[in-house]
MARTIMAR-44702 format. One record per residue (C-alpha): residue in three letters; x, y, z; residue number from 1. Coordinates in Angstrom, 1 decimal. Layout:
MARTIMAR-44702
+-----+--------+--------+--------+-----+
: res :     px :     py :     pz :   n :
+-----+--------+--------+--------+-----+
: ALA :      X :      Y :      Z : NUM :
...
+-----+--------+--------+--------+-----+
END
This chain:
MARTIMAR-44702
+-----+--------+--------+--------+-----+
: res :     px :     py :     pz :   n :
+-----+--------+--------+--------+-----+
: MET :   72.4 :  112.0 :   72.9 :   1 :
: LYS :   75.9 :  113.6 :   72.8 :   2 :
: ARG :   78.5 :  111.9 :   70.8 :   3 :
: GLY :   80.8 :  111.3 :   73.8 :   4 :
: VAL :   79.7 :  107.7 :   74.6 :   5 :
: ALA :   77.5 :  105.3 :   72.8 :   6 :
: GLN :   75.4 :  104.1 :   75.7 :   7 :
: PRO :   74.9 :  105.2 :   79.3 :   8 :
: ALA :   76.4 :  102.6 :   81.7 :   9 :
: ALA :   75.2 :  101.3 :   85.1 :  10 :
: PRO :   74.4 :  103.8 :   87.9 :  11 :
: ARG :   77.4 :  105.7 :   89.1 :  12 :
: ARG :   79.2 :  105.1 :   92.4 :  13 :
: SER :   81.0 :  108.3 :   93.1 :  14 :
: ARG :   82.5 :  111.4 :   91.5 :  15 :
: THR :   85.4 :  113.4 :   92.8 :  16 :
: LEU :   85.4 :  117.0 :   91.7 :  17 :
: LEU :   88.6 :  119.0 :   91.5 :  18 :
: THR :   88.0 :  120.5 :   95.0 :  19 :
: ASP :   87.0 :  117.3 :   96.7 :  20 :
: SER :   89.2 :  115.0 :   98.7 :  21 :
: ILE :   90.4 :  111.8 :   97.2 :  22 :
: PRO :   89.1 :  108.6 :   99.0 :  23 :
: GLY :   91.8 :  106.4 :  100.3 :  24 :
: SER :   90.5 :  103.1 :   98.9 :  25 :
: ARG :   90.4 :  102.9 :   95.1 :  26 :
: ARG :   91.6 :  100.8 :   92.3 :  27 :
: SER :   92.9 :  103.6 :   90.2 :  28 :
: ARG :   92.4 :  107.3 :   89.7 :  29 :
: VAL :   91.2 :  108.6 :   86.3 :  30 :
: LEU :   91.1 :  112.2 :   85.2 :  31 :
: ILE :   88.5 :  113.2 :   82.6 :  32 :
: ALA :   89.0 :  116.5 :   80.8 :  33 :
: ASP :   86.3 :  117.7 :   78.5 :  34 :
: ASP :   84.6 :  121.0 :   78.0 :  35 :
: GLN :   81.1 :  119.4 :   77.6 :  36 :
: GLU :   79.6 :  118.6 :   81.0 :  37 :
: SER :   77.4 :  116.0 :   79.5 :  38 :
: ILE :   80.4 :  114.0 :   78.2 :  39 :
: ARG :   82.2 :  114.4 :   81.5 :  40 :
: SER :   79.1 :  113.0 :   83.2 :  41 :
: LEU :   78.7 :  110.0 :   80.9 :  42 :
: PHE :   82.4 :  109.1 :   81.1 :  43 :
: ASP :   82.3 :  109.5 :   84.9 :  44 :
: ARG :   79.3 :  107.2 :   85.1 :  45 :
: VAL :   80.9 :  104.5 :   83.0 :  46 :
: LEU :   84.3 :  104.5 :   84.9 :  47 :
: SER :   82.8 :  105.1 :   88.4 :  48 :
: ALA :   80.7 :  102.0 :   87.9 :  49 :
: ASP :   83.9 :  100.1 :   87.2 :  50 :
: GLY :   85.3 :  101.1 :   90.5 :  51 :
: HIS :   87.6 :  103.9 :   89.4 :  52 :
: ASP :   88.0 :  107.1 :   91.4 :  53 :
: VAL :   87.2 :  109.9 :   88.9 :  54 :
: VAL :   88.4 :  113.5 :   88.8 :  55 :
: LEU :   86.8 :  115.9 :   86.4 :  56 :
: ALA :   88.2 :  119.0 :   84.6 :  57 :
: PRO :   86.3 :  121.3 :   82.3 :  58 :
: ASP :   89.3 :  122.6 :   80.3 :  59 :
: GLY :   93.0 :  121.9 :   79.6 :  60 :
: ALA :   94.3 :  124.4 :   82.2 :  61 :
: SER :   92.3 :  122.9 :   85.0 :  62 :
: ALA :   93.3 :  119.4 :   83.8 :  63 :
: LEU :   97.0 :  120.3 :   84.1 :  64 :
: ALA :   96.5 :  121.7 :   87.6 :  65 :
: ALA :   94.6 :  118.7 :   88.7 :  66 :
: ILE :   97.1 :  116.2 :   87.3 :  67 :
: HIS :  100.0 :  117.8 :   89.1 :  68 :
: ARG :   98.0 :  118.0 :   92.3 :  69 :
: GLN :   96.2 :  114.6 :   92.3 :  70 :
: ARG :   98.5 :  112.3 :   90.2 :  71 :
: PRO :   95.9 :  110.3 :   88.3 :  72 :
: ASP :   96.8 :  106.8 :   86.9 :  73 :
: VAL :   95.2 :  107.5 :   83.6 :  74 :
: VAL :   94.3 :  110.8 :   81.8 :  75 :
: LEU :   91.4 :  111.1 :   79.3 :  76 :
: LEU :   91.7 :  114.3 :   77.3 :  77 :
: ASP :   89.3 :  115.8 :   74.8 :  78 :
: VAL :   91.3 :  117.2 :   71.9 :  79 :
: ALA :   89.3 :  120.3 :   71.4 :  80 :
: MET :   89.2 :  122.2 :   74.7 :  81 :
: PRO :   89.4 :  125.9 :   75.6 :  82 :
: LEU :   92.4 :  127.6 :   77.2 :  83 :
: VAL :   94.7 :  124.6 :   76.5 :  84 :
: ASN :   93.7 :  121.9 :   74.1 :  85 :
: GLY :   94.2 :  118.2 :   74.6 :  86 :
: LEU :   97.2 :  117.9 :   72.3 :  87 :
: GLU :   99.1 :  120.6 :   74.2 :  88 :
: VAL :   98.2 :  119.1 :   77.6 :  89 :
: CYS :   99.5 :  115.8 :   76.4 :  90 :
: ARG :  102.7 :  117.3 :   75.1 :  91 :
: GLN :  103.3 :  119.0 :   78.5 :  92 :
: LEU :  102.6 :  115.8 :   80.4 :  93 :
: LYS :  105.0 :  113.8 :   78.3 :  94 :
: ALA :  107.7 :  116.4 :   78.5 :  95 :
: ASP :  107.6 :  116.5 :   82.3 :  96 :
: PRO :  109.7 :  113.7 :   84.0 :  97 :
: ALA :  107.1 :  113.6 :   86.8 :  98 :
: THR :  104.2 :  112.7 :   84.5 :  99 :
: ARG :  105.7 :  111.4 :   81.3 : 100 :
: LEU :  104.9 :  107.8 :   82.2 : 101 :
: THR :  101.2 :  108.6 :   83.0 : 102 :
: PRO :   99.1 :  107.0 :   80.3 : 103 :
: VAL :   97.2 :  109.6 :   78.2 : 104 :
: VAL :   94.1 :  108.8 :   76.1 : 105 :
: LEU :   93.1 :  111.5 :   73.5 : 106 :
: VAL :   89.4 :  111.5 :   72.7 : 107 :
: SER :   88.1 :  113.3 :   69.6 : 108 :
: GLY :   85.2 :  113.6 :   67.3 : 109 :
: GLN :   87.6 :  113.8 :   64.4 : 110 :
: THR :   88.5 :  110.5 :   62.8 : 111 :
: ASP :   91.0 :  111.7 :   60.1 : 112 :
: LEU :   94.4 :  109.9 :   59.9 : 113 :
: GLU :   96.1 :  113.3 :   60.3 : 114 :
: ASP :   94.4 :  113.8 :   63.6 : 115 :
: ARG :   95.5 :  110.4 :   64.9 : 116 :
: ILE :   99.1 :  111.1 :   63.7 : 117 :
: ASN :   99.0 :  114.5 :   65.6 : 118 :
: GLY :   97.9 :  112.6 :   68.7 : 119 :
: ILE :  100.7 :  110.1 :   68.4 : 120 :
: GLU :  103.3 :  112.8 :   67.8 : 121 :
: ALA :  102.0 :  114.6 :   71.0 : 122 :
: GLY :  102.9 :  111.4 :   72.9 : 123 :
: ALA :   99.4 :  109.9 :   73.4 : 124 :
: ASP :   99.2 :  106.3 :   74.5 : 125 :
: GLU :   95.7 :  105.8 :   73.0 : 126 :
: TYR :   93.4 :  107.6 :   70.6 : 127 :
: LEU :   89.6 :  107.1 :   70.9 : 128 :
: SER :   87.0 :  108.5 :   68.4 : 129 :
: LYS :   83.6 :  109.7 :   69.6 : 130 :
: PRO :   81.2 :  108.1 :   70.1 : 131 :
: VAL :   83.2 :  105.9 :   72.4 : 132 :
: HIS :   81.6 :  102.5 :   73.2 : 133 :
: PRO :   81.4 :  101.9 :   77.0 : 134 :
: HIS :   83.1 :   98.5 :   76.7 : 135 :
: GLU :   86.0 :   99.9 :   74.8 : 136 :
: LEU :   86.3 :  102.8 :   77.3 : 137 :
: ARG :   86.4 :  100.4 :   80.2 : 138 :
: ALA :   88.8 :   98.1 :   78.5 : 139 :
: ARG :   91.3 :  100.8 :   77.6 : 140 :
: VAL :   91.2 :  102.4 :   81.0 : 141 :
: ARG :   91.6 :   99.0 :   82.8 : 142 :
: SER :   94.6 :   98.1 :   80.6 : 143 :
: LEU :   96.3 :  101.4 :   81.0 : 144 :
: SER :   95.7 :  101.4 :   84.8 : 145 :
: ARG :   97.4 :   98.0 :   85.0 : 146 :
: VAL :  100.4 :   99.4 :   83.0 : 147 :
: LYS :  100.6 :  102.4 :   85.3 : 148 :
: GLN :  100.5 :  100.2 :   88.5 : 149 :
: LEU :  103.3 :   98.1 :   87.1 : 150 :
: ILE :  105.3 :  101.3 :   86.4 : 151 :
: ASP :  104.7 :  102.5 :   89.9 : 152 :
: ALA :  105.7 :   99.2 :   91.4 : 153 :
: LEU :  109.0 :   99.4 :   89.5 : 154 :
: ASP :  109.5 :  103.0 :   90.7 : 155 :
: SER :  108.9 :  101.9 :   94.2 : 156 :
: ALA :  111.4 :   99.1 :   93.9 : 157 :
: GLU :  114.0 :  101.4 :   92.4 : 158 :
: ALA :  113.4 :  103.9 :   95.2 : 159 :
: ALA :  114.0 :  101.2 :   97.7 : 160 :
: PHE :  117.3 :  100.4 :   96.0 : 161 :
: VAL :  118.3 :  104.1 :   96.2 : 162 :
: ALA :  117.3 :  104.2 :   99.9 : 163 :
: LEU :  119.4 :  101.1 :  100.5 : 164 :
: ALA :  122.4 :  102.7 :   98.7 : 165 :
: LEU :  122.1 :  105.8 :  100.9 : 166 :
: THR :  121.9 :  103.6 :  104.0 : 167 :
: ILE :  125.1 :  101.9 :  103.0 : 168 :
: GLU :  126.7 :  105.3 :  102.6 : 169 :
: ALA :  125.5 :  106.3 :  106.0 : 170 :
: ARG :  127.3 :  103.4 :  107.6 : 171 :
: ASP :  130.5 :  105.3 :  106.9 : 172 :
: PRO :  130.5 :  108.9 :  108.2 : 173 :
: TYR :  133.5 :  109.6 :  105.9 : 174 :
: THR :  131.5 :  109.0 :  102.8 : 175 :
: ASN :  128.5 :  111.2 :  103.7 : 176 :
: GLY :  127.2 :  113.0 :  100.7 : 177 :
: HIS :  129.4 :  111.0 :   98.3 : 178 :
: CYS :  126.5 :  109.7 :   96.2 : 179 :
: GLU :  124.9 :  113.0 :   95.8 : 180 :
: ARG :  128.1 :  114.7 :   94.8 : 181 :
: LEU :  128.9 :  111.9 :   92.4 : 182 :
: SER :  125.4 :  112.1 :   90.8 : 183 :
: ARG :  125.8 :  115.8 :   90.2 : 184 :
: LEU :  129.3 :  115.6 :   88.8 : 185 :
: ALA :  128.6 :  112.6 :   86.6 : 186 :
: VAL :  125.6 :  114.4 :   85.0 : 187 :
: GLN :  127.7 :  117.5 :   84.5 : 188 :
: LEU :  130.4 :  115.5 :   82.8 : 189 :
: GLY :  127.8 :  113.7 :   80.7 : 190 :
: ARG :  126.4 :  117.0 :   79.5 : 191 :
: ALA :  129.9 :  118.3 :   78.7 : 192 :
: LEU :  130.4 :  115.2 :   76.5 : 193 :
: GLY :  127.1 :  115.8 :   74.7 : 194 :
: LEU :  125.2 :  112.8 :   76.0 : 195 :
: GLY :  121.5 :  112.5 :   75.6 : 196 :
: ALA :  118.7 :  112.6 :   78.2 : 197 :
: ASP :  118.5 :  108.8 :   78.6 : 198 :
: ASP :  122.3 :  108.6 :   79.4 : 199 :
: LEU :  122.1 :  111.5 :   81.7 : 200 :
: HIS :  119.2 :  109.9 :   83.6 : 201 :
: ALA :  121.2 :  106.6 :   83.8 : 202 :
: LEU :  124.2 :  108.6 :   85.2 : 203 :
: GLN :  122.1 :  110.3 :   87.8 : 204 :
: ARG :  120.7 :  107.0 :   89.1 : 205 :
: GLY :  123.9 :  105.0 :   88.6 : 206 :
: ALA :  125.9 :  107.4 :   90.7 : 207 :
: TYR :  123.6 :  106.8 :   93.6 : 208 :
: LEU :  123.6 :  103.0 :   93.1 : 209 :
: HIS :  127.2 :  102.4 :   92.1 : 210 :
: ASP :  128.3 :  101.1 :   95.5 : 211 :
: ILE :  125.1 :   99.3 :   96.4 : 212 :
: GLY :  127.0 :   96.0 :   96.4 : 213 :
: LYS :  128.8 :   97.1 :   99.5 : 214 :
: VAL :  125.8 :   95.8 :  101.4 : 215 :
: GLY :  127.6 :   92.5 :  101.1 : 216 :
: VAL :  130.9 :   93.8 :  102.5 : 217 :
: PRO :  131.4 :   93.4 :  106.3 : 218 :
: ASP :  131.7 :   96.5 :  108.4 : 219 :
: SER :  135.1 :   95.3 :  109.6 : 220 :
: ILE :  136.3 :   95.8 :  106.1 : 221 :
: LEU :  134.2 :   98.7 :  105.0 : 222 :
: LEU :  135.0 :  100.8 :  108.1 : 223 :
: LYS :  138.5 :   99.7 :  108.7 : 224 :
: PRO :  140.6 :  102.7 :  109.8 : 225 :
: ALA :  143.7 :  101.5 :  107.9 : 226 :
: PRO :  144.6 :  100.2 :  104.5 : 227 :
: LEU :  143.1 :   96.8 :  103.6 : 228 :
: THR :  145.0 :   93.6 :  103.5 : 229 :
: ALA :  145.2 :   91.6 :  100.2 : 230 :
: GLU :  142.5 :   89.2 :  101.5 : 231 :
: GLU :  140.3 :   92.1 :  102.5 : 232 :
: TRP :  140.7 :   93.7 :   99.1 : 233 :
: THR :  139.6 :   90.5 :   97.5 : 234 :
: LEU :  136.3 :   90.7 :   99.4 : 235 :
: MET :  135.9 :   94.5 :   98.8 : 236 :
: ARG :  136.4 :   94.0 :   95.1 : 237 :
: ARG :  133.4 :   91.8 :   94.9 : 238 :
: HIS :  131.0 :   94.7 :   95.5 : 239 :
: PRO :  130.4 :   95.6 :   91.8 : 240 :
: GLU :  129.3 :   92.0 :   91.1 : 241 :
: ILE :  127.2 :   91.9 :   94.2 : 242 :
: GLY :  125.5 :   95.1 :   93.2 : 243 :
: ASP :  124.9 :   94.0 :   89.6 : 244 :
: THR :  123.3 :   90.7 :   90.9 : 245 :
: LEU :  121.1 :   92.7 :   93.3 : 246 :
: CYS :  119.8 :   95.0 :   90.5 : 247 :
: ALA :  119.5 :   92.3 :   87.8 : 248 :
: PRO :  115.8 :   91.5 :   88.5 : 249 :
: LEU :  114.7 :   95.1 :   87.8 : 250 :
: GLN :  114.3 :   95.8 :   84.1 : 251 :
: SER :  114.1 :   99.5 :   84.9 : 252 :
: LEU :  117.8 :   99.4 :   86.1 : 253 :
: ARG :  119.1 :   97.8 :   82.9 : 254 :
: THR :  120.9 :  101.0 :   81.8 : 255 :
: VAL :  122.3 :  101.5 :   85.3 : 256 :
: ARG :  123.9 :   98.0 :   85.7 : 257 :
: PRO :  126.9 :   98.7 :   83.5 : 258 :
: ILE :  127.8 :  101.6 :   85.8 : 259 :
: ILE :  127.4 :   99.4 :   88.9 : 260 :
: LEU :  129.5 :   96.6 :   87.4 : 261 :
: GLY :  132.1 :   98.7 :   85.6 : 262 :
: HIS :  132.9 :  101.8 :   87.6 : 263 :
: HIS :  136.1 :  100.3 :   88.9 : 264 :
: GLU :  137.2 :   99.0 :   85.4 : 265 :
: ARG :  140.1 :  100.9 :   83.8 : 266 :
: ILE :  140.7 :  101.2 :   80.1 : 267 :
: ASP :  144.3 :   99.8 :   80.4 : 268 :
: GLY :  142.8 :   96.5 :   81.9 : 269 :
: SER :  144.1 :   97.2 :   85.4 : 270 :
: GLY :  140.6 :   97.6 :   86.9 : 271 :
: TYR :  138.1 :   95.1 :   88.4 : 272 :
: PRO :  136.1 :   92.9 :   88.4 : 273 :
: ALA :  136.7 :   91.8 :   84.8 : 274 :
: GLY :  139.8 :   93.6 :   83.8 : 275 :
: LEU :  138.1 :   95.1 :   80.8 : 276 :
: ARG :  140.2 :   97.2 :   78.3 : 277 :
: GLY :  139.5 :  100.2 :   76.0 : 278 :
: ASN :  136.0 :  100.6 :   74.7 : 279 :
: ALA :  135.0 :   97.4 :   76.4 : 280 :
: VAL :  134.6 :   99.5 :   79.5 : 281 :
: PRO :  131.1 :  101.1 :   79.1 : 282 :
: LEU :  131.2 :  104.9 :   78.6 : 283 :
: LEU :  128.9 :  105.6 :   81.5 : 284 :
: ALA :  131.0 :  103.5 :   83.8 : 285 :
: GLN :  134.1 :  105.4 :   82.7 : 286 :
: ILE :  132.4 :  108.7 :   83.5 : 287 :
: VAL :  131.4 :  107.5 :   87.0 : 288 :
: GLY :  134.9 :  106.0 :   87.5 : 289 :
: ILE :  136.6 :  109.4 :   86.9 : 290 :
: VAL :  134.4 :  111.4 :   89.1 : 291 :
: ASP :  134.4 :  108.7 :   91.8 : 292 :
: VAL :  138.2 :  108.8 :   92.0 : 293 :
: TYR :  138.2 :  112.6 :   92.2 : 294 :
: ASP :  135.6 :  112.8 :   94.9 : 295 :
: ALA :  137.2 :  110.0 :   96.9 : 296 :
: LEU :  140.6 :  111.7 :   96.8 : 297 :
: THR :  139.1 :  115.0 :   98.0 : 298 :
: SER :  137.2 :  113.4 :  100.8 : 299 :
: LYS :  138.7 :  112.6 :  104.2 : 300 :
: ARG :  139.1 :  108.9 :  105.0 : 301 :
: PRO :  139.9 :  107.1 :  108.3 : 302 :
: TYR :  143.4 :  106.3 :  107.1 : 303 :
: ARG :  144.3 :  109.6 :  105.4 : 304 :
: ASP :  143.3 :  113.3 :  105.1 : 305 :
: ALA :  141.5 :  114.7 :  102.1 : 306 :
: LEU :  143.8 :  115.7 :   99.2 : 307 :
: THR :  143.6 :  119.3 :   97.9 : 308 :
: HIS :  141.9 :  119.9 :   94.6 : 309 :
: ASP :  145.3 :  120.4 :   92.9 : 310 :
: GLU :  146.7 :  117.1 :   94.4 : 311 :
: ALA :  143.6 :  115.2 :   93.3 : 312 :
: VAL :  143.8 :  116.6 :   89.8 : 313 :
: LYS :  147.5 :  115.7 :   89.6 : 314 :
: PHE :  146.7 :  112.1 :   90.6 : 315 :
: VAL :  143.9 :  111.8 :   88.0 : 316 :
: LEU :  146.2 :  113.2 :   85.3 : 317 :
: GLU :  148.9 :  110.7 :   86.3 : 318 :
: GLU :  146.4 :  107.9 :   86.0 : 319 :
: THR :  145.4 :  109.2 :   82.6 : 320 :
: HIS :  149.0 :  109.4 :   81.5 : 321 :
: VAL :  149.6 :  105.7 :   82.2 : 322 :
: GLY :  146.4 :  104.8 :   80.3 : 323 :
: ARG :  143.8 :  104.2 :   83.0 : 324 :
: PHE :  141.4 :  106.9 :   82.0 : 325 :
: ASN :  140.3 :  108.3 :   78.7 : 326 :
: ALA :  142.2 :  111.6 :   78.2 : 327 :
: ALA :  139.3 :  113.3 :   76.4 : 328 :
: TYR :  136.9 :  112.5 :   79.2 : 329 :
: VAL :  139.3 :  113.7 :   81.9 : 330 :
: ASP :  139.9 :  116.9 :   79.9 : 331 :
: ALA :  136.2 :  117.5 :   79.7 : 332 :
: PHE :  135.9 :  116.8 :   83.5 : 333 :
: LEU :  138.6 :  119.3 :   84.4 : 334 :
: ASP :  137.6 :  122.0 :   81.9 : 335 :
: ALA :  133.8 :  121.9 :   82.2 : 336 :
: VAL :  133.0 :  120.3 :   85.5 : 337 :
: VAL :  135.5 :  120.9 :   88.2 : 338 :
: PRO :  135.8 :  124.7 :   87.9 : 339 :
: VAL :  132.0 :  125.2 :   88.1 : 340 :
: GLY :  130.7 :  122.2 :   90.0 : 341 :
: VAL :  133.2 :  121.5 :   92.8 : 342 :
: PRO :  134.6 :  123.9 :   95.3 : 343 :
: VAL :  138.3 :  123.5 :   96.0 : 344 :
: ARG :  138.6 :  121.6 :   99.2 : 345 :
: SER :  141.7 :  121.3 :  101.4 : 346 :
+-----+--------+--------+--------+-----+
END
């Protein structure tokens, strides 16, 4: 018997080859990559009997192609494969935003500590040594499948929030494209300030969701073709708190909520909703606040025409001079972002 699995399992239900279509009804999809056909067959039999839809790959290159085409919920990789080994496949998956949350199990006949450390450093979620006991294989795949399904559910919920934010934007034809521009500009400014990947990701999402709280603002206020009254401004200024409350149940949006709640705060304390001062205003909220003002000024509104680039820059600099914006962030925005990222609009 091969060392891939300790004991053959119950009769198989189905097998999906790389060229086959994927059945619509399944509990989860598992990709098995191993250069030994006998091991692929044994793993397939164990997992198919458990109700999983199984995809097979004979080497690392085929595995990568199948993963990007068929989006498995769990990936099982033999470490020693031709063309591209399991460690390299794992590294590539974990470096790609589209697949970095896909659970990866490395399977190897090597049991040395160094081999396990190499697997962990490659980003693997689990490391199994051959021969793999069927019960352990089933348990690991079941557990990781549940994790992936929870991640997908969170992604779906977050996508629904983004769709809601874009729907809110679409209510007002004058703000068309505002979220997309804001996302691009905020990320560019974040890069200019040397922020890391996690912060840049938060800026990208936060820019889309920053005004989601406007779902609670009546159209009579949101679309009013004239300046708002004091009472109307009071209602409008509630939208950061409404947005924060909406996003609070989603743990995946924890890094985005400070942007939603704080993008109208100003470091001199003149902003809203909390009147925060100085470093109490989160950095990412400050970044979105700067680019939000610039884009709003250079966009046409029902009650005024769009300002020119120079006019908008003058306003932002005046606000910086009186202490509302961080001067270093504004300088980075004007030096590194506006000249390359935004066409001059009049």
